N, C-alpha and C positions, 0 to 999 in steps of 0.2 A: 526431657524431650519438650515439655511445655515451654521451658525457658528459651529454647532455640527455635520456637515457632511451631505451628501445627504440622502434623504429618499429612501429606497429601499424596495424590496418585503418582506424582513424579518421583517421590521417594520410593514408592513400591516398585515402580518400573526400574529404578536403579538397582533395587534389591534383586530383581529378576536378572538383570544383566550381570550382577556379581555372583549369581548362583545361590544366594541366600534363600530365595523363594522360587517356587515354580510358578508358571503362568496360572495354573489352576488355583494355587494357594493365594496368589494376588487377587484373582477374581473373587475368591471366597471372602477375603478380608474386605474388599470393596463392597461386596453384597452385604456384609455384616455392618459396615459403616453406614451404608445408605438406608438400611432398615431402621436405623435409629437405636440399635441395641448397644448402648454405651455402658461401660462398667460403672457400677455404683449408682446407676440411675441418674447420671449427670447429663443434662442436656447440653450438647455442644452445638451452637448455632452455625449453620453453613452460610457464611457471608461472602462467598466467592462472587455472587451475583453483583455485590456492591462495586467490585472492581470493574465489572463490565459496564455498569451504569456510569461510573466515574470516567472510564475511558471514552465512552460515547459522548458524554457531555463535554469533556475536554476537547475531543476531536472536532465536534461541531463548533465549539467556541473558537478554535483555531482556524477552521476552514471557511466559515461563513463570511467573516470580514474580507478575506482574500477574494472569494468569488464576487462579493458585492463590489469590491474595488475594481475588479476587472470588468464587471458589467457596466459600471458607471465611468469607466476610464475615458471614453470619448467626450464626456460632458465636463471633465475636470481639467484643470491646468497642470502642467508638469510640476511646478513647485508644490502645489497642493497634494498631488499624488505622492511626491517625495516625502512631504511632511506626514501624511497619513501612514505611509509605510514605516517610517521611523517611529511614529507613535505606536503602531501595532507591535513592532519588534521590541520596543522598550516595555510595553504593557505586558506582553507574554513572558518576557524575561523576568519581570517583577512578579508576575503571578506564579511562575514556576518556582522562584525562590521562596515566595510566601507559602505555597503549598508544601514545599519541602520543610520549611522552618516550622510551620504550624502543625505538621504531622497529618496533612490531609490525604496522604497516600502517595506512594511512589508512582502509581499509574498516572494520575493527573499531573503530578509534578514533572514526570519525564515528557509527557505529551505537550504540556504547556511550554516547557523549556525548548523542546524541539520545534515548536511553532515559531521561534525566533528565526530559524534558518531560512524559510522561503521569503520572509519579509526583508531580510538582509539582502537576498538576491534581488528583490523588487527595488530596494534602494539603489543598488548598483545600476539596474536597468533604467530606472527613471532619471538617475543622475547623468548617465552617459547620453541618454536621449536628449535631455535638457541642454547639455553642453555641446551636442553635435547637431543632428539634423532635425530633431523635433517631429517625429512621425507619430508620437503617441499623444494622448490628451486632446483637448478641444482645439489646440493650435494645429495639431496634426490632422484632425478632421477637416479643418478649414482649408489647409494646404492641399489635402486630397481632393476636396470639392473644386478647388481652383486649378487643379492639374499642375501643381508646383513641382512634382516629381513623377517619374515614370513608375510603372509597376515593378520593373526590374530593380530600380533604386529602392523602392519600398521593401521588396523582398530581401535584398541584401542588407538593408538597414535592420530589419526585424531579426534576421539571422545573426547579425553582429550583436544586437542587444541581448538576444537569448543566450548567445555564447558567453558574453560578459557576465550575465546573471548566473549561468550554470557554473562557470569557473568560480565565482564568488561563493555559490552554494556549496560546492565541493570543498573549497579551502576552509570556509567557516565551519562546515560539519567536521572536518578533520581536526580543527583547533578545539571545537566544542567537546568532541568526544575524547580528545586527549586530556582536556582539563577535567572533565567529569564524564563518567560512563553514561551513555544515553543511546538506547536502541532506536526509538522512533525517528531520531534526527537523520538516519541514513535513508529514510524513505524519500526525502527531497532530492538527493542526488540520483536515486533510482528513477524517479519521475522525469528528471531532466534527461537522462539517458534515453528513455523510451520516447519522449517527445522529440528529441533530436533525431533519432532514427526515423520516426514517423515523418517529420518535416523533410528530411533529406530524400526519403523515398517519394513523397508526394511531389516535391519539386522536380525530381528526376523523371517522373512519369509523364508521358505526353498528355496534353489536355483532353484528347478524345478518349483516354482510358478512364477518366472519372465519370460517374462515381463507382462503377463496378470494379474499377481497378483497385479500389481500396481493399478488396479481398487479398490481392497480391501483397499489399502493405501489411496486412495482418499476418500472413504466412511468413513473410520475411522478418517481421518484428518478433514473431515467436522463436525463430532461429536466433535472433539477436539476444533475446531474453536468456536462452540457454547458454549462449557464449558469454554474456556479460556477468552471469552469476555462477560461473564455473567454479570448480574446486580450487583453482589457482588463487582466487580472491577471497574465498570464504574464510580461511584462517585469519587473514588480516582484518576482515570485518567482524570477526568474533573475538577479537582480543579484549582482554579485561573482563572476561566472563559474561559479556553481554552479546546476544545474538543479533548483531547489526545486519548480518547477511539476510535474515528473514525479512527485516523491514526494508532493506534495499530491494529485494525481490518483489515485495508487495508494492513498493513505489514504482517499479518497472511495469507491473501489470495494470496499475490503476488507470493510466491514460488509455491503454489499449481497451479496457472495458468500456470506457467512455466513448471511444471511437466506434466500438461495436454497437453501442446503443444508438448513437446518432446515425450510423450507416444503416442499421436495420429499420430505424424509424423512417428513413427516406426511401428505402427499397427493401421490402419484406422478402423479396426473392433471394436475398443473400443469406437466408436463414441457414441453409445447409452448409455453406463454407464456414460460417462463423461457428456453427455447432461442431463441425469437424475440428476446427482449430481449438475450441474449448476442450473437447475430449482429448485431443493430442496433448494439450497442456496438462490435463489431469493424469494421463498415462505417463507423461514425462515425470510428473511428481512422484508417481508410484515407483518408477524405475530408479529415479535419483534419490528417493526417500526424502523429498522436500515437501512439507505440508503446505508451503506457500503456493507451489504449483498446483497442488490438489485443490486448495481453496479457490484459487483463481479459475481453475478449470470448472469446478462445480458452479461458482457464481456466474461464470460466462455462459455455461450451458443453460442455466435457469433463466438468466436475463435474455439470452438469444431466443429461447423458446417463448417467453412471455411477450417480448416485443415483436418477434417475427410472426406470431400467430394472433396478433391483436385484432385482425380483421375477421378471424374465424369465430364460429359460435362459442359461447361461454363454456358449453359442455366439452368441446374439443380442447380448448385452452386448459380447462381444469383437469381433464383426464391426462393430458400430456404432462402438465406440471407434476401431478401426483405420481405418475409412472416414473418420471425422471427423478423425482425426489426419493422414491423407494430404491431405485437403482443406485443412487449416490449413497444412501444409507447402507445398503448391503455391501457396496464396495468399501466403504469406510470401515465397516465391521470386519470384513475380510482383511483389510490392511492392518487393523488393530491386532488381530491374531497373528498375522505374518510378522509384524514387528516384535511381538512378544516372543515368538518362537526363535527369531533370529537373534534376539538379545541374549539368549542362553549360550550362544557360541561366540559372543563378542566381548572384548575387554571393556571395562568401565569407561564411560565418557565423562568429560568435564561438564559439570552442572552449569547451564547457561540461563541467564535471565533475559527477558524480552524488554525490560524497562531500564532500571539503573542498578 
């Protein structure tokens, strides 16, 4: 057993599904392991937290340069933006290979390798813009100030650039995951889908509907999320033993959470619609048995409450967050028992990795 890796909770859950253990026996084994009662008085360190730290560090390393590049885009030229995007793609590709070769862990290796995907999309976007109309970068800002193109032309150009980048992201992700299993890479196409739906709805809405009309956008995108991540595409995203569907769903939800934060910061009266939308996502996760929906719903509800009540007294905000957290914890525990009971009557499922 030790040669094949440590025994963890996923193995026990699979034993419950196969009927080898009951749910009560699994809980007893977990309680014994957590108490530190190891046979032979051998101390087995619990190093699972290191994977969390590695994942957070790798994700920050991948995301921060991209956000910095977007924030400084209007002050840089297109060739420089193109060069920086190419440098970032090559750097993260090299770091991913180095992490895998030196044995730094599959979590940072997979995240760093997946970090190549959005920067390849940025290369396409900046290259097309440089060869075409030039609405990005410092030259685009100067043309905008000079009135060189209309708002409709700018919107059409931006949509075209985003479409080119999204198609590149989707194609490169498919090639990357075919060459080497990688779960986090699918979060980039998911984010592109969500941003595309959001942009289409915002452009389709009349100007007098903003900003309160963004609530309609959120409700429609929630429906698009369920449609885009349906059972039809899940087997294809989970090929090779890696759960790319989970990362795709997280990518779909990420821009929506950002829009919710900005919307609530501008208008705290939208708290109730966003809270309802978050709860609906969580309920959909329970019904569809998708932890990504449940996580997005929980984070959305907590973020909406924190931002929506920012003008209320500290005691009100604290009490609301504590009460909501307790409800989320109770629902999660109920879901845990529900899944364990359902597993007794289901056939064994393929073991999936979230990384490589």
